C-alpha positions in Angstrom: 6.7 27.3 -30.8 3.5 25.7 -31.7 5.1 22.3 -32.1 6.7 22.5 -28.7 3.3 23.4 -27.1 1.7 20.5 -28.9 4.4 18.1 -27.6 3.9 19.4 -24.1 0.1 19.0 -24.2 0.5 15.4 -25.5 3.0 14.6 -22.7 0.6 16.0 -20.1 -2.3 14.0 -21.5 -0.1 10.8 -21.3 0.7 11.5 -17.7 -2.9 12.0 -16.8 -3.9 8.8 -18.6 -1.2 6.8 -16.8 -1.4 8.3 -13.3 -5.1 9.1 -13.1 -6.8 12.3 -12.3 -4.2 13.6 -10.0 -1.9 14.2 -13.0 1.3 13.3 -11.1 2.7 10.0 -9.9 3.9 11.6 -6.6 5.5 9.4 -4.0 4.4 11.9 -1.3 3.0 15.3 -0.7 3.3 18.0 2.0 0.4 18.9 4.2 -0.3 22.6 4.2 -2.2 22.5 7.5 -1.0 19.4 9.4 -3.1 20.0 12.5 -6.3 20.1 10.5 -5.5 17.7 7.6 -5.1 13.9 7.4 -3.4 11.7 4.8 -5.3 10.0 2.0 -5.7 6.3 1.7 -2.5 4.3 1.4 -0.4 7.2 2.6 1.5 7.3 5.9 2.2 10.5 7.9 5.9 11.3 8.5 8.1 14.3 9.3 11.1 15.5 7.5 13.6 18.4 8.1 13.9 20.8 5.2 16.1 23.9 4.8 13.8 26.9 4.0 15.3 30.4 3.6 18.4 29.3 5.5 16.5 27.8 8.5 15.7 24.2 9.4 12.0 23.6 9.2 9.9 20.5 10.1 7.4 19.5 7.4 4.7 16.9 7.8 4.6 14.8 4.7 2.3 12.0 3.6 4.3 9.2 2.0 3.0 6.4 -0.2 3.0 3.1 1.6 3.1 -0.2 -0.4 0.6 -2.7 0.7 1.8 -6.1 1.7 1.0 -8.9 -0.7 -1.8 -11.2 0.7 -0.5 -14.6 1.9 -1.8 -17.6 0.0 -4.4 -19.6 2.0 -2.9 -22.7 3.8 -3.3 -25.9 2.0 -5.6 -28.3 3.8 -3.9 -31.3 5.3 -5.2 -34.8 4.5 -7.4 -36.3 7.3 -5.6 -38.5 9.7 -6.2 -42.2 9.1 -7.0 -44.4 12.1 -4.9 -47.4 12.7 -6.4 -50.9 13.0 -5.5 -50.9 16.7 -7.7 -47.7 17.3 -10.7 -49.2 15.5 -10.4 -52.5 17.4 -10.0 -50.8 20.8 -13.1 -48.6 20.0 -15.2 -51.7 19.4 -14.2 -53.3 22.8 -14.5 -50.1 25.0 -16.8 -50.5 28.0 -19.3 -47.7 27.3 
């Protein structure tokens, strides 16, 4: 019995170390009071239908949303070189 308890405590400590202080790597969670609560950062609010005691019930769930990867910055294009004709016409312009 003691060995099983020690294994369980070790596994729980590993989950807390990996997942942080929330102790679970949940994909989503149910809001208990959806009119008064909001979802945490990086979670989106959705509804799902669940069977509870033989009845269909709507639950408001906060689901983890993956953030889009940032796009790499555009590479700068080389400056356009002027042709010999443009430089010659600039010298003879009547300004």
